[in-house]
C-alpha positions, 0 to 999 in steps of 0.5 A, a space after each residue: 928140782 927133778 924133771 918131775 914130768 918126764 914120764 919115761 927117759 927121752 934118751 933112747 928115742 931122742 938122744 940124736 936131737 940137740 940138747 935143750 937150751 933156755 935161749 927161747 925161754 929168756 927171749 920170749 918170757 919175762 918174769 914180773 916181780 913187785 916191789 918186794 921182789 915177789 913174782 906176780 906174773 909171766 908175760 909172753 913178749 910176743 903177744 899183742 892185740 894190735 891185730 886186724 880182723 880184715 887181714 884175718 878174713 882175707 887169710 880165710 879167703 886165701 885158705 879157700 882159694 889160693 891154698 886149695 891146690 896145695 891142700 889136694 897135693 899128695 905126700 910121701 907115704 911109708 905104708 900102702 894103708 897110710 896112702 889110702 887114708 890120705 887119698 880119702 882125706 883129699 877126696 873129702 877136701 875136694 868136695 868141702 872146698 867146692 862147697 865153700 867156694 860157692 859163697 863169695 867171701 872176697 865180695 863180702 870182705 871188700 864191702 863198706 859194711 865189712 869195713 865198719 865192722 872191722 873198724 868197730 873191732 879195731 877200736 874195741 881191742 885198742 881198749 884191751 890191756 896189752 899186759 893182760 893179754 900178754 900175761 900167760 901165768 898169774 902167780 897171785 890171782 887164782 881166778 885171773 883167766 876165769 874172770 877175764 871176760 873182755 873178749 866175750 863182751 867184745 864178741 857180743 858187741 860185735 854181733 850186734 854191729 854185724 846184725 845192723 850192717 848185714 841184713 841178709 841171712 847168709 851174709 850175717 851168718 858168715 860174718 858172725 862166724 868170722 867174728 867168733 873165729 877171730 876172737 876165738 883164735 885170739 884167745 887160743 893164742 894165749 892158751 897155745 903160748 901158756 903151753 909153750 911156757 909149761 914146757 920150760 916150767 916142767 923141764 928145767 930146774 927152777 934155778 935155771 929159770 930164775 924162780 923158786 920151786 914154790 913159784 914154779 908150782 904157782 905158775 903151773 897152777 895158774 896156767 892149768 886154771 885156764 883149763 877148768 870149766 866154768 861150772 867145776 866148782 870143786 876144782 876151783 876150790 881145790 885150786 884156791 886151797 892148794 895153789 902151790 901144788 894144784 898144777 903139779 898134782 893135776 899133771 900127775 893125774 894126767 900123766 897117769 891117765 896118758 900112760 893107761 890109755 897108751 897101755 890099753 892101745 899098746 897093739 897099735 904101736 911097734 915101740 914103747 911110747 917115750 913121753 916128752 910131757 904128760 900129754 904127748 909121746 913119740 912112738 912108731 905105729 904098727 905099720 912103721 910110721 914114726 909119729 907123735 901121739 897124745 894118749 890123753 886126747 882121744 882120736 875121735 868122738 867114737 874112737 877112744 884110741 890116742 890122738 894122732 899129733 904128727 906123722 913124719 911119713 906124712 907131715 902134712 896129714 894132720 894139718 889137712 885133716 884139721 883144715 878139713 874140719 875147719 872148712 866144714 865149720 865155715 860151710 855150716 855157717 852158711 846153713 840155716 839149720 842148727 850146727 851145734 852138733 857139727 861144731 862139737 864133733 869137729 872141735 873135738 877132733 883137734 881143738 883141745 889137743 891143738 892148744 896143748 901142742 905149745 908144749 911140743 913147740 917149746 920142746 923143739 924150740 929149746 932144741 933150736 928146731 925151727 923147722 918143726 916149730 913151723 910145722 907145728 904153728 902151721 897145724 895149729 891153724 891159727 893165722 894170728 900166729 904169724 903176726 906174733 914176733 918176739 921184740 928184740 
């Protein structure tokens, strides 16, 4: 099957890189077939639910305290404009770090009440199906990810436990925020790993993957099923009616939209973007930085230009930007005022494109570039990813 999702040839810009390999795919993923040899699901062997809310919360504390000095360190810059931009980010980071440090998070983590919440979450996640969580594509169920509401139920129950053991307003709000982020990161991990799988499904012939074209089509549809919003009935009907082809057609729509936005903002780049997939492209900015961009995702809430994904001249810049907004979210959890608008804008800054960056992870994993995969995982901001290792 043709590499139908490669929009422009990668040879010109990436020819010096190592050739792709399926070693990562074969090690990470496993295709499950039923007794009649029909493909029914694909699992990611690295995913599991034997995690620790306590360790996660401690990581949050370390982010605020231990990592603060490194967050404020400068990096190398290719242009004066980039240096000014990065200095401004460091200034904002310093301000928000001073604010979040006012809350004694370590004291909260060591309390007996916290241990009771941790115990409750541990017991609840023991009930979650490991196979269900490891499933990154379900070829026989068109509503598998839509119907998976286990995590929402656990979150709702955990909030009641928090309210019971944390009568103080601020402590309760912070604890609820930590629970939300913990379960949110858990769900995000599977979505990220779905994107890793999507790279392989769209860049290798089905025969090399041990699948048929029809199976690849259904697997892609299943992955994109998770992107459909709850109330989008039309898309769900379209998915169910065209299960074998929905995913491929949707990716072509995304591809078209990405190209149109890249053309619209072409004056910002000195090189024609070379797409690795419908979401991400490698190019060079007008001021000379080699970067990965996403023409599909807009840069900011009021800025429709392509989103910056990775800047080789400032490899920590995107990570720092995302850490800044994560810190804002934590700080807002201490505020009595409604913060829905703040959460909306901060999530818009990075969350959606971050989950799709698994495609770039797969891109570099298939080329054996562990340095880039580590950088991409770091800027995913997901502390749970360090706990997922592929068993051998």
